[in-house]
PAVOVO-999328 format. One record per residue (C-alpha): residue number from 1; z, x, y. Coordinates in steps of 0.25 Angstrom, whole numbers, plus 5000, padded with zeros to 4 digits. Layout:
REC   num     pz     px     py
REC   NUM      Z      X      Y
...
# end
This chain:
REC   num     pz     px     py
REC     1   5001   5001   4999
REC     2   4996   5006   5012
REC     3   5002   5000   5025
REC     4   4997   4998   5038
REC     5   5005   5008   5045
REC     6   5001   5018   5035
REC     7   4987   5014   5036
REC     8   4987   5016   5050
REC     9   4994   5030   5049
REC    10   4984   5035   5039
REC    11   4974   5032   5048
REC    12   4980   5040   5060
REC    13   4984   5051   5050
REC    14   4970   5054   5044
REC    15   4974   5050   5030
REC    16   4962   5051   5020
REC    17   4967   5038   5014
REC    18   4962   5031   5026
REC    19   4948   5030   5029
REC    20   4941   5033   5044
REC    21   4934   5021   5044
REC    22   4944   5009   5044
REC    23   4941   4994   5040
REC    24   4951   4985   5045
REC    25   4952   4969   5042
REC    26   4957   4960   5052
REC    27   4972   4962   5046
REC    28   4971   4977   5050
REC    29   4967   4974   5065
REC    30   4978   4964   5066
REC    31   4988   4975   5060
REC    32   4982   4985   5071
REC    33   4983   4977   5082
REC    34   4997   4974   5079
REC    35   5000   4989   5078
REC    36   4994   4991   5092
REC    37   4980   4995   5090
REC    38   4971   4986   5098
REC    39   4955   4988   5094
REC    40   4943   4983   5104
REC    41   4928   4980   5100
REC    42   4925   4993   5109
REC    43   4924   5007   5103
REC    44   4938   5013   5108
REC    45   4952   5006   5103
REC    46   4962   5003   5112
REC    47   4973   5010   5108
REC    48   4987   5005   5109
REC    49   5000   5010   5103
REC    50   5006   5003   5090
REC    51   5017   4995   5092
REC    52   5020   4991   5078
REC    53   5020   5006   5070
REC    54   5032   5017   5070
REC    55   5035   5025   5080
REC    56   5029   5039   5072
REC    57   5017   5030   5070
REC    58   5014   5026   5084
REC    59   5016   5041   5091
REC    60   5007   5045   5080
REC    61   4996   5034   5086
REC    62   4997   5038   5100
REC    63   4992   5052   5096
REC    64   4979   5045   5090
REC    65   4965   5044   5096
REC    66   4962   5027   5096
REC    67   4952   5023   5085
REC    68   4939   5019   5088
REC    69   4933   5006   5084
REC    70   4920   5001   5081
REC    71   4915   4989   5077
REC    72   4906   4988   5065
REC    73   4898   4977   5058
REC    74   4903   4974   5044
REC    75   4895   4976   5030
REC    76   4900   4968   5019
REC    77   4906   4981   5014
REC    78   4914   4984   5027
REC    79   4918   4970   5027
REC    80   4929   4976   5015
REC    81   4932   4987   5024
REC    82   4936   4978   5035
REC    83   4950   4975   5028
REC    84   4941   4969   5015
REC    85   4944   4957   5020
REC    86   4940   4951   5007
REC    87   4949   4962   5001
REC    88   4961   4961   5009
REC    89   4962   4946   5012
REC    90   4954   4937   5001
REC    91   4942   4943   4994
REC    92   4936   4955   4988
REC    93   4929   4965   4994
REC    94   4913   4967   4993
REC    95   4906   4971   4981
REC    96   4907   4986   4980
REC    97   4919   4989   4987
REC    98   4933   4989   4980
REC    99   4940   4976   4980
REC   100   4954   4975   4988
REC   101   4964   4971   4978
REC   102   4977   4972   4989
REC   103   4975   4969   5001
REC   104   4982   4980   5007
REC   105   4972   4989   4999
REC   106   4964   4989   5013
REC   107   4969   4998   5020
REC   108   4968   5009   5009
REC   109   4954   5007   5006
REC   110   4946   5019   5011
REC   111   4931   5020   5010
REC   112   4922   5031   5003
REC   113   4921   5042   5013
REC   114   4921   5056   5012
REC   115   4925   5058   5027
REC   116   4938   5064   5032
REC   117   4945   5053   5041
REC   118   4948   5058   5054
REC   119   4955   5051   5066
REC   120   4944   5053   5074
REC   121   4934   5046   5068
REC   122   4941   5035   5062
REC   123   4935   5022   5066
REC   124   4938   5007   5063
REC   125   4929   4996   5061
REC   126   4935   4982   5066
REC   127   4930   4969   5066
REC   128   4936   4966   5079
REC   129   4930   4953   5079
REC   130   4935   4947   5065
REC   131   4949   4951   5071
REC   132   4957   4939   5074
REC   133   4963   4936   5087
REC   134   4976   4940   5089
REC   135   4987   4928   5086
REC   136   4993   4920   5099
REC   137   5005   4922   5091
REC   138   5006   4937   5088
REC   139   5017   4944   5093
REC   140   5015   4955   5105
REC   141   5023   4964   5111
REC   142   5027   4963   5125
REC   143   5018   4976   5130
REC   144   5007   4967   5125
REC   145   5011   4954   5130
REC   146   5010   4961   5145
REC   147   4996   4967   5143
REC   148   4991   4954   5141
REC   149   4982   4949   5152
REC   150   4981   4934   5153
REC   151   4970   4930   5163
REC   152   4973   4916   5170
REC   153   4962   4905   5166
REC   154   4956   4896   5176
REC   155   4961   4882   5174
REC   156   4951   4873   5168
REC   157   4954   4861   5175
REC   158   4959   4863   5190
REC   159   4959   4852   5203
REC   160   4959   4864   5213
REC   161   4951   4878   5214
REC   162   4964   4884   5218
REC   163   4966   4887   5203
REC   164   4954   4894   5202
REC   165   4954   4903   5214
REC   166   4962   4914   5209
REC   167   4951   4916   5198
REC   168   4939   4913   5205
REC   169   4931   4923   5213
REC   170   4924   4913   5220
REC   171   4934   4903   5224
REC   172   4944   4914   5230
REC   173   4932   4919   5238
REC   174   4930   4906   5244
REC   175   4944   4903   5246
REC   176   4942   4918   5254
REC   177   4929   4912   5262
REC   178   4938   4899   5267
REC   179   4931   4888   5258
REC   180   4944   4878   5255
REC   181   4945   4876   5242
REC   182   4954   4864   5243
REC   183   4942   4856   5250
REC   184   4934   4860   5238
REC   185   4943   4856   5228
REC   186   4942   4842   5232
REC   187   4927   4840   5230
REC   188   4922   4838   5216
REC   189   4915   4850   5208
REC   190   4916   4859   5217
REC   191   4928   4867   5212
REC   192   4921   4869   5199
REC   193   4909   4873   5206
REC   194   4915   4884   5215
REC   195   4922   4889   5202
REC   196   4909   4892   5195
REC   197   4902   4900   5206
REC   198   4903   4914   5207
REC   199   4907   4920   5220
REC   200   4896   4933   5219
REC   201   4885   4925   5214
REC   202   4887   4911   5219
REC   203   4895   4913   5233
REC   204   4893   4925   5238
REC   205   4876   4923   5240
REC   206   4878   4911   5247
REC   207   4889   4915   5255
REC   208   4879   4927   5260
REC   209   4868   4915   5263
REC   210   4879   4908   5272
REC   211   4881   4920   5278
REC   212   4867   4924   5280
REC   213   4864   4910   5286
REC   214   4875   4912   5298
REC   215   4888   4905   5292
REC   216   4899   4913   5296
REC   217   4911   4917   5288
REC   218   4921   4907   5293
REC   219   4911   4897   5290
REC   220   4909   4899   5275
REC   221   4923   4894   5270
REC   222   4921   4880   5277
REC   223   4906   4881   5274
REC   224   4909   4881   5258
REC   225   4920   4872   5258
REC   226   4910   4861   5263
REC   227   4899   4864   5255
REC   228   4904   4872   5241
REC   229   4890   4867   5235
REC   230   4883   4879   5245
REC   231   4887   4890   5235
REC   232   4879   4883   5224
REC   233   4868   4882   5232
REC   234   4853   4890   5228
REC   235   4852   4901   5239
REC   236   4837   4899   5240
REC   237   4840   4885   5241
REC   238   4850   4889   5252
REC   239   4840   4898   5259
REC   240   4827   4889   5259
REC   241   4837   4876   5267
REC   242   4841   4887   5277
REC   243   4827   4891   5279
REC   244   4823   4879   5281
REC   245   4831   4876   5291
REC   246   4827   4888   5298
REC   247   4812   4883   5297
REC   248   4816   4871   5305
REC   249   4822   4879   5316
REC   250   4837   4879   5314
REC   251   4842   4893   5318
REC   252   4850   4901   5310
REC   253   4862   4898   5317
REC   254   4860   4883   5317
REC   255   4857   4883   5300
REC   256   4871   4892   5299
REC   257   4878   4881   5309
REC   258   4872   4869   5300
REC   259   4876   4875   5287
REC   260   4890   4876   5292
REC   261   4891   4862   5298
REC   262   4884   4858   5286
REC   263   4887   4863   5275
REC   264   4878   4855   5266
REC   265   4866   4858   5273
REC   266   4861   4870   5264
REC   267   4862   4861   5251
REC   268   4851   4851   5256
REC   269   4838   4856   5251
REC   270   4826   4858   5261
REC   271   4820   4846   5258
REC   272   4832   4838   5260
REC   273   4834   4846   5274
REC   274   4819   4844   5279
REC   275   4822   4827   5276
REC   276   4834   4827   5284
REC   277   4827   4836   5296
REC   278   4817   4825   5296
REC   279   4825   4814   5294
REC   280   4833   4818   5309
REC   281   4820   4821   5316
REC   282   4814   4807   5313
REC   283   4825   4799   5315
REC   284   4831   4806   5328
REC   285   4817   4808   5334
REC   286   4821   4821   5341
REC   287   4814   4834   5341
REC   288   4816   4845   5330
REC   289   4825   4853   5339
REC   290   4834   4842   5343
REC   291   4835   4839   5328
REC   292   4839   4854   5323
REC   293   4850   4853   5337
REC   294   4855   4840   5330
REC   295   4855   4845   5316
REC   296   4862   4857   5319
REC   297   4873   4852   5327
REC   298   4875   4841   5316
REC   299   4869   4848   5302
REC   300   4877   4838   5294
REC   301   4867   4827   5298
REC   302   4857   4835   5287
REC   303   4868   4836   5276
REC   304   4874   4820   5278
REC   305   4868   4807   5275
REC   306   4857   4801   5282
REC   307   4858   4787   5282
REC   308   4870   4786   5292
REC   309   4861   4795   5301
REC   310   4851   4783   5301
REC   311   4861   4772   5301
REC   312   4867   4778   5315
REC   313   4854   4782   5321
REC   314   4850   4765   5318
REC   315   4865   4762   5326
REC   316   4861   4769   5337
REC   317   4847   4762   5339
REC   318   4851   4748   5336
REC   319   4865   4745   5338
REC   320   4869   4754   5350
REC   321   4856   4751   5357
REC   322   4852   4767   5359
REC   323   4835   4770   5361
REC   324   4831   4782   5352
REC   325   4831   4793   5363
REC   326   4844   4790   5365
REC   327   4849   4793   5351
REC   328   4842   4805   5350
REC   329   4850   4808   5363
REC   330   4862   4804   5355
REC   331   4860   4810   5343
REC   332   4857   4823   5350
REC   333   4870   4824   5358
REC   334   4878   4819   5347
REC   335   4870   4821   5333
REC   336   4885   4815   5326
REC   337   4880   4802   5330
REC   338   4871   4802   5318
REC   339   4883   4804   5307
REC   340   4893   4795   5315
REC   341   4899   4784   5307
REC   342   4891   4772   5311
REC   343   4906   4762   5314
REC   344   4911   4772   5322
REC   345   4898   4775   5330
REC   346   4896   4761   5331
REC   347   4910   4759   5336
REC   348   4911   4768   5346
REC   349   4898   4764   5352
REC   350   4900   4750   5354
REC   351   4915   4753   5361
REC   352   4908   4763   5371
REC   353   4895   4756   5373
REC   354   4902   4740   5374
REC   355   4918   4743   5378
REC   356   4915   4755   5385
REC   357   4903   4751   5393
REC   358   4895   4764   5391
REC   359   4880   4762   5392
REC   360   4871   4767   5381
REC   361   4865   4778   5392
REC   362   4879   4784   5392
REC   363   4881   4784   5377
REC   364   4868   4792   5376
REC   365   4872   4800   5386
REC   366   4886   4804   5380
REC   367   4884   4801   5366
REC   368   4896   4808   5362
REC   369   4903   4796   5364
REC   370   4897   4790   5351
REC   371   4904   4802   5343
REC   372   4918   4801   5350
REC   373   4929   4793   5342
REC   374   4930   4777   5344
REC   375   4945   4779   5347
REC   376   4945   4789   5356
REC   377   4934   4782   5366
REC   378   4943   4770   5365
REC   379   4957   4774   5368
REC   380   4949   4782   5381
REC   381   4941   4770   5385
REC   382   4954   4761   5386
REC   383   4961   4771   5392
REC   384   4952   4773   5404
REC   385   4949   4757   5404
REC   386   4965   4756   5406
REC   387   4965   4766   5417
REC   388   4953   4759   5423
REC   389   4943   4773   5422
REC   390   4933   4767   5411
REC   391   4923   4770   5418
REC   392   4909   4775   5410
REC   393   4899   4773   5419
REC   394   4895   4786   5427
REC   395   4890   4777   5440
REC   396   4905   4775   5441
REC   397   4914   4785   5449
REC   398   4925   4785   5438
REC   399   4914   4786   5427
REC   400   4920   4794   5414
REC   401   4910   4802   5405
REC   402   4909   4797   5392
REC   403   4908   4812   5387
REC   404   4921   4816   5393
REC   405   4929   4801   5389
REC   406   4926   4806   5373
REC   407   4928   4821   5373
REC   408   4938   4824   5384
REC   409   4953   4826   5376
REC   410   4964   4816   5378
REC   411   4971   4824   5390
REC   412   4958   4827   5398
REC   413   4953   4813   5397
REC   414   4966   4806   5402
REC   415   4966   4817   5414
REC   416   4951   4817   5418
REC   417   4946   4803   5414
REC   418   4956   4794   5413
REC   419   4966   4801   5424
REC   420   4979   4800   5415
REC   421   4987   4808   5406
REC   422   4987   4808   5392
REC   423   5001   4802   5390
REC   424   4995   4790   5396
REC   425   4983   4789   5387
REC   426   4992   4793   5376
REC   427   5000   4779   5380
REC   428   4988   4771   5382
REC   429   4983   4775   5369
REC   430   4997   4768   5361
REC   431   4993   4757   5368
REC   432   4979   4755   5359
# end
């Protein structure tokens, strides 16, 4: 009977009873692992000091050169040599090879060879793929436990991108750019899209494109917060859309300003942009220069729904009674009239025209009143009426301009137009 310790000892003592070519079964591999020998599929062995042998043998192993490991393809004869799986475990050896009657006889088997074994030419043929994985119930030492590095796994399901920020380079860099991930969490499918993006291949080229377009560094974060889908657009398509806008005589500064004010502008195809430009030029009846000016100041006209714009134009013409030239002037001065809520627009026009008595000509001259808050207009008119100063006709000496009436702060309105104090105005507001 040859014990495991004596078998290993004979190898390193160059005992002629041991072969220079050693073949091991899975059981032997597990025994070697438990002794501190760590095998790998490379040509070198990761050598560790044995932890289960006696002190004398451990001291001797520290002076030995590590073994070389070669992984070879097994032939039928070598299958018996690899621990004689059939002889050691269940069945007999292949034809022509001696039968292992005792399972422990495997370690004393040596093939016929005339070569004298030496420590420098010892090679170990191991079937590393056939070795069973270490059992989770196997006891290990405290030193081995401390060397185990456990990587933090990403949660398969989460309700917030916060759980992925530390492990995702893309999310980390987007946070540094100023992207508000909390807002993106509220939007459907945006989080899963961002986690799949690679920062170097997907994000960096589009950031450089926006920089070349003229978008400032401080604007990148808010822009991507409003439109994260810009990171998935094809760069060729983005370049084609920018080239189209420039071909329509939009300047580079105007295009950069339009992209920041309307982040979804570059998600529209060239054909769609061309159709919308034609719609505004046809509906408003303006020349190309004035149309470009309106769209540069309010580029979301190109991205929003066109139906409310059609309705507002019809309301101004049919309900308010403005002529085509007057509508063009109002839209040129205040483009937001096109996107205003129809109910709010009707309410404020009715109050200014029918209650305050302001004619169409003055409203066309000061169209900003149509974009004002209804409560603000109502409170100030009632206060001026209470003081006897509600005069909006330019022919009278106490005339009050609609422009100043709407946009002056409360303190300036009281001192310059109402000739009163802010406290009096506040007391009057409480009575409404």
